[in-house]
C-alpha positions in Angstrom: 5.6 24.1 9.7 3.4 24.8 12.5 4.3 23.6 15.6 1.8 21.1 15.7 3.0 19.7 12.8 6.5 19.7 14.8 5.5 17.5 17.2 3.3 15.5 14.9 6.8 14.3 12.8 8.5 13.9 16.4 5.9 11.0 17.0 5.9 9.2 13.5 9.8 9.2 14.1 11.0 5.9 14.4 13.9 5.8 17.4 16.2 3.4 19.1 13.5 2.1 21.0 10.9 1.7 18.1 11.0 -2.0 17.2 12.8 -3.5 14.0 10.5 -3.7 11.4 12.2 -5.4 8.6 15.0 -7.8 8.1 17.3 -7.2 5.2 20.4 -10.6 5.0 22.4 -10.3 2.7 24.3 -13.8 2.2 28.0 -15.0 2.5 31.0 -16.7 4.1 33.0 -15.6 7.4 36.4 -15.2 6.8 39.0 -13.4 5.1 40.0 -16.0 2.4 35.8 -15.6 1.1 36.0 -11.8 1.0 35.7 -10.6 -2.5 34.4 -14.1 -3.9 31.0 -14.5 -6.0 29.8 -16.1 -3.5 30.2 -13.1 -1.1 28.3 -10.8 -3.0 25.2 -10.3 -1.3 27.8 -9.5 2.1 29.3 -6.9 -0.2 25.6 -5.5 -1.2 24.9 -5.2 2.8 28.1 -3.3 3.2 27.0 -1.1 0.4 23.4 -0.1 2.0 24.8 0.5 5.9 27.2 2.7 4.2 24.7 4.4 2.3 22.2 4.3 5.9 25.2 5.3 7.6 25.9 2.4 10.1 28.4 -0.7 10.1 27.3 -3.8 10.5 29.8 -4.6 13.6 27.3 -6.0 16.1 27.3 -9.6 16.7 23.6 -10.7 17.5 21.4 -13.3 16.1 24.8 -15.7 14.6 25.4 -12.6 12.5 26.9 -8.8 12.2 24.0 -6.6 12.6 23.3 -3.0 12.6 19.8 -1.1 12.9 19.3 1.5 10.1 16.1 3.9 9.4 15.2 3.2 5.8 12.2 4.8 4.3 11.1 5.3 8.4 11.4 2.3 8.4 12.9 0.4 11.4 15.2 -2.3 9.6 17.7 -4.6 10.7 20.4 -5.2 8.3 22.6 -8.4 9.1 25.4 -10.7 7.3 25.1 -14.6 8.7 28.8 -16.0 10.3 27.1 -19.2 10.1 28.4 -19.6 6.9 26.7 -20.3 3.8 25.0 -23.6 3.9 23.4 -22.8 7.2 22.1 -18.8 7.2 18.8 -20.5 8.2 19.8 -20.8 11.3 20.6 -16.5 11.6 17.3 -15.8 10.0 15.2 -17.5 11.4 16.5 -16.3 14.7 16.5 -12.5 13.8 12.7 -13.4 12.6 11.5 -15.4 15.4 13.0 -12.7 17.8 11.5 -9.6 15.9 8.0 -12.0 15.7 8.2 -11.1 12.1 6.4 -12.7 8.8 8.6 -14.4 6.7 7.7 -11.5 4.0 9.5 -9.2 6.0 12.6 -10.3 5.6 14.6 -9.3 2.6 17.0 -11.6 1.6 20.4 -10.8 -0.5 22.5 -13.5 -2.6 24.4 -14.8 -5.3 23.2 -16.2 -8.7 25.6 -17.7 -11.8 22.5 -17.5 -13.8 22.4 -13.9 -14.3 25.7 -12.4 -15.8 27.8 -9.7 -13.1 26.2 -6.4 -13.4 22.9 -7.4 -13.3 20.2 -8.1 -10.6 16.6 -9.9 -10.0 14.1 -8.6 -7.5 11.9 -11.0 -6.9 8.6 -11.0 -4.1 8.8 -14.7 -3.9 10.1 -18.1 -5.1 12.2 -21.1 -5.4 15.9 -21.7 -3.9 17.0 -22.3 -7.4 19.8 -24.2 -6.0 20.9 -22.3 -3.5 22.9 -23.7 -0.8 21.9 -20.7 1.5 18.5 -19.7 0.5 17.5 -23.3 0.6 18.4 -23.5 4.4 16.5 -20.2 4.6 13.6 -21.6 3.1 14.3 -24.8 5.1 14.0 -23.2 8.6 11.2 -20.4 7.8 9.2 -23.3 6.4 8.2 -21.1 3.9 9.3 -19.4 0.5 7.2 -16.0 0.6 10.0 -14.0 1.2 11.4 -10.7 -0.9 15.2 -11.6 -2.4 17.6 -9.8 -4.8 19.6 -12.1 -6.8 23.1 -10.1 -7.8 24.6 -11.7 -11.0 27.9 -13.1 -10.7 28.3 -14.5 -14.1 28.0 -18.7 -15.7 30.6 -21.2 -15.0 33.4 -20.8 -17.8 31.9 -24.3 -19.1 29.9 -26.8 -18.1 32.7 -29.4 -16.1 34.3 -26.5 -14.4 33.8 -27.1 -10.7 30.8 -25.1 -9.2 32.5 -24.4 -6.2 35.4 -23.2 -7.6 33.9 -20.7 -9.2 31.5 -19.1 -6.6 34.6 -18.8 -4.5 36.7 -17.6 -7.3 37.1 -13.8 -7.3 35.7 -10.9 -10.0 38.3 -10.1 -12.8 38.8 -5.9 -12.7 36.9 -5.9 -15.8 34.1 -7.7 -13.7 34.3 -5.9 -10.7 33.4 -2.5 -12.2 30.1 -4.2 -13.2 29.7 -5.8 -10.2 30.0 -2.0 -8.2 27.1 -0.8 -10.1 24.9 -3.7 -9.2 25.9 -3.4 -5.5 24.3 0.4 -5.9 21.5 -0.5 -7.8 21.2 -3.6 -5.1 21.2 -1.2 -2.4 18.9 1.2 -3.5 16.5 -1.4 -4.8 16.4 -2.6 -0.9 15.2 1.0 0.4 12.3 0.7 -2.3 11.3 -2.6 -0.8 11.8 -1.3 2.5 9.6 1.5 1.6 6.9 -1.0 0.4 7.9 -0.5 -3.1 8.7 -3.6 -4.3 6.9 -3.1 -7.5 9.0 -0.3 -8.2 11.6 -1.7 -7.9 10.7 -4.7 -9.7 10.0 -2.1 -12.9 13.4 -0.3 -12.3 15.9 -2.3 -11.6 15.2 -6.0 -12.8 15.3 -4.7 -16.5 19.1 -3.3 -16.1 
């Protein structure tokens, strides 16, 4: 590699002064009583992604625990809203507005009761699907045109089972092993999306 190539690479490498180009938000509820519950799968996925990136989600900004990370050459803001699930849009909108980003530059990761534990689903856009966190984000951004990764947490044991009780319940040991694989896949899919390879993320992970 020539001296010219070295300097060219340095100039194209994001620095701490490079503005955030993408937001990756994992949804959940703050507080120890909600840790490791089905509804906090988005939080767990963000923790997995942060670990892969070598950063810690501990800086409080935009009503969220945040960290910045360079993923595939793109500076990203990782965020776990502390607003509670139903007001997730307050945090995401604040960050999107601050960095003057279009909605499609925000990736949202959250739980889905229609998918089996261990499965994930990547989509470029769509409705809230009855998820209150997504409902809040779509309302505040006035758009559903942003990518999302849904993490399967399993269906209710039976139709009469209270939905709130189900999503706030913990995974069984057997489910936990499947969840670990799903969190790893979610983090890797998020990295592909950050690299502008959303179709690759869908083709690779939607069938798993």
